[in-house]
Phi, psi and omega in degrees: 000134179266107188277351183272348177250137177232169183300329176302334184279346187259135177253143180234125179245156181244009178258126179278134177234150177318135176097333184302310186293325178291322179287326174302314179302312181298317180303309185298313180302307185292313178301309185289330177293313180295304187284325187238355180072021180288151181251197187301329180294329175291319176299323173297316178303316184287318179301313179304313183294318182296317182296319177302313179303313181301321180290325183252005181308126180227104182299345174281344182239325185255160180220141170241154173233110168255121184266128182233150172218126183052042171082008183239142176291129179236357180178173182196172171205145175225136172254116189248108183289128185220102182051248182260006183246168167239127177261132183267117190216158171061045180270103183207151174216146168302144186307327187284352186255001177272142177092013176252008177094004180294314177305313179298310181305312181292321177298319179293321177290324173307304186299325177295320175298312181298318187284324179295339185288341183087359178282159183262350186209149171229150183209159176215162171241145177207195178226157183303337178291345183268055187299321178300312182291323181293324179299319180290321181297314185294322175299333177268010173099359176289143174237146177292130180237354182200147181221141171208143174288139183213150161232029179294346181250027179067027171200158182281131174206172172250119174271146184233142173248134177237139179238152178226113174284137187259000000 
């Protein structure tokens, strides 16, 4: 935990700006390569999803939380409206911003947004390697609903789906 940075030092904007999604792809690719050993196929997966989001982005239904510190993007969360569900995606922080309460804050904001949307369910995909994130998801009421083996990120792993009825 970085005690010199507090939640009050972080600004969060909900307006998507040009370059945001590209930076989120870069952040995912570099952090997950370093921390989890994910390869180029993970980057492609993230780029595909962010491209889909960019082409379908509807500010009346979708929501972004772009977290910044000293004018630089340090994290994010995206709520992506999909038919009658909302997909929780791109929840990531630079390592020095973990442990300051930002994840809990964004989880609370996401759940408020999801409930206000009128959707009945929200879901996310993660991997078994994301133990800290899974702990946070379950504290907020998400339950595991699916599990599948994958090599999509250039290494064997287990992907998990979690759902939260709203």
